[in-house]
DOVEXGU-12869 format. One line per 3 residues: number of its first residue (from 1); their letters; for each residue x, y, z of C-alpha. Coordinates in Angstrom, 3 decimals, padded with zeros to 6 digits, always signed. Example, Ala and Ser with C-alpha at 12.3 -4.5 7.8 and 13.67 -1.06 7.14 Angstrom:
1) AS) +012.300 -004.500 +007.800  +013.670 -001.060 +007.140
This chain:
1) MAV) +078.863 -027.664 -026.535  +075.967 -025.412 -025.927  +074.362 -025.668 -022.523
4) EKG) +070.660 -026.571 -022.033  +068.755 -023.674 -020.704  +066.975 -025.789 -018.030
7) FTI) +066.723 -025.899 -014.591  +068.410 -028.592 -011.951  +066.538 -029.070 -008.575
10) ALT) +068.467 -031.412 -006.080  +067.196 -032.337 -002.847  +069.113 -034.269 -000.270
13) SRF) +069.411 -034.724 +003.655  +072.098 -036.025 +006.017  +069.272 -036.700 +008.636
16) DGW) +069.580 -040.580 +010.024  +065.877 -040.709 +009.230  +065.736 -039.777 +005.606
19) WRY) +064.680 -043.090 +004.745  +061.599 -042.799 +006.194  +060.443 -040.292 +003.687
22) NVE) +058.955 -040.660 +000.007  +059.905 -037.624 -001.983  +057.953 -036.316 -004.928
25) LMC) +059.182 -033.418 -006.995  +057.413 -031.607 -009.861  +057.103 -028.532 -011.588
28) GCF) +055.419 -026.689 -014.143  +057.963 -024.842 -016.743  +057.068 -021.605 -018.240
31) DAA) +058.298 -019.347 -020.771  +058.815 -015.375 -020.433  +055.285 -014.840 -021.214
34) DQR) +054.042 -017.142 -018.309  +052.788 -019.745 -020.834  +053.387 -023.481 -019.395
37) TGF) +055.761 -024.764 -021.985  +056.476 -028.074 -020.217  +056.205 -030.090 -016.806
40) ATA) +058.935 -032.412 -015.148  +058.904 -034.696 -012.135  +061.293 -036.874 -010.019
43) SSH) +060.704 -038.933 -007.337  +062.263 -041.511 -004.747  +059.921 -044.147 -003.428
46) VAD) +061.127 -046.165 -000.221  +058.045 -047.821 +001.198  +054.316 -047.397 +000.905
49) AGA) +052.392 -044.994 +003.037  +051.854 -046.433 +006.391  +054.568 -049.250 +005.820
52) NLA) +055.886 -048.342 +009.807  +059.138 -049.992 +008.845  +061.847 -050.785 +011.729
55) EPP) +064.720 -050.099 +009.813  +065.473 -048.942 +006.352  +064.694 -051.427 +003.602
58) AGT) +067.778 -053.388 +002.278  +069.429 -051.173 -000.636  +068.420 -047.885 +000.692
61) VPD) +071.005 -045.318 +000.492  +071.278 -043.179 +003.522  +072.273 -039.893 +001.797
64) RSV) +070.141 -040.277 -001.255  +069.503 -037.500 -003.238  +066.358 -036.681 -005.790
67) TLT) +067.257 -034.705 -008.773  +064.926 -032.945 -011.255  +066.021 -031.583 -014.527
70) TPP) +063.603 -029.229 -016.912  +063.596 -028.581 -020.350  +064.470 -025.171 -021.409
73) CDH) +062.205 -022.167 -019.751  +062.436 -019.081 -018.218  +060.786 -019.866 -014.791
76) LML) +059.024 -022.568 -012.959  +056.320 -023.471 -010.269  +058.019 -026.212 -007.981
79) YIY) +056.112 -028.808 -006.097  +058.104 -030.449 -003.149  +056.259 -033.412 -001.408
82) LIP) +057.935 -035.335 +001.720  +055.414 -037.910 +002.603  +056.666 -039.998 +005.717
85) HTL) +055.808 -043.827 +005.037  +057.304 -044.680 +008.923  +056.512 -042.266 +011.647
88) PAM) +058.933 -041.660 +014.360  +059.457 -044.258 +016.943  +059.425 -041.890 +019.957
91) REI) +055.667 -040.920 +021.228  +056.691 -037.256 +022.439  +056.476 -034.880 +019.647
94) DAA) +059.255 -032.518 +021.089  +061.693 -035.334 +021.003  +061.243 -035.587 +017.120
97) RPF) +062.762 -032.216 +016.118  +062.360 -030.949 +012.596  +065.082 -032.200 +010.368
100) EVE) +066.985 -030.255 +007.386  +066.835 -031.129 +003.776  +068.799 -029.287 +001.420
103) LRI) +067.564 -027.980 -002.072  +070.081 -026.881 -004.615  +068.958 -024.992 -007.674
106) AYA) +070.940 -024.203 -010.667  +069.799 -022.929 -014.527  +071.878 -023.879 -017.411
109) GRK) +074.532 -025.381 -015.089  +075.099 -022.402 -013.150  +074.395 -022.456 -009.063
112) LRT) +071.630 -019.976 -008.573  +071.311 -020.824 -004.863  +071.103 -023.570 -002.015
115) EHL) +068.234 -023.338 +000.839  +068.146 -025.248 +004.014  +064.277 -026.224 +004.904
118) RIN) +063.181 -027.698 +008.511  +060.860 -030.589 +008.077  +058.465 -031.838 +010.639
121) QWS) +059.204 -035.344 +011.241  +055.311 -036.210 +011.831  +053.860 -034.576 +008.988
124) GAS) +056.606 -034.338 +006.113  +056.413 -031.346 +004.005  +054.295 -029.963 +000.865
127) LEM) +055.746 -026.886 -000.555  +055.308 -024.518 -003.475  +058.026 -022.413 -004.919
130) RIE) +058.083 -020.243 -008.016  +061.796 -020.289 -009.112  +063.083 -017.697 -011.649
133) KV) +066.680 -018.011 -013.471  +067.979 -014.538 -012.206
């Protein structure tokens, strides 16, 4: 059985407040000549922005993972958006230290790398990354 030559991007966190963030993953897929060949998205929506919830909604998995799988391509431009719908309960910015998310990147079923990113609890994140298969 042939392995599909695409990327798999997975984002997760063990942070207790991970439920307070909606996640959007998007990427443009490109061939070796840098021509766009496709587009892929994945998301995890917990609540609308500004919901200001006191606790996670029923059914929210604490260690949820968001996974994006691309069609076959040579490289991609990945966009990661972590959007807080509920801000930290504390009012002191220093008390709300950045939290860690884990980004796992694989190509054709083979792990390329794992990155640990620090995310500001108040603003979330908007990241852009070029991902190569090598």
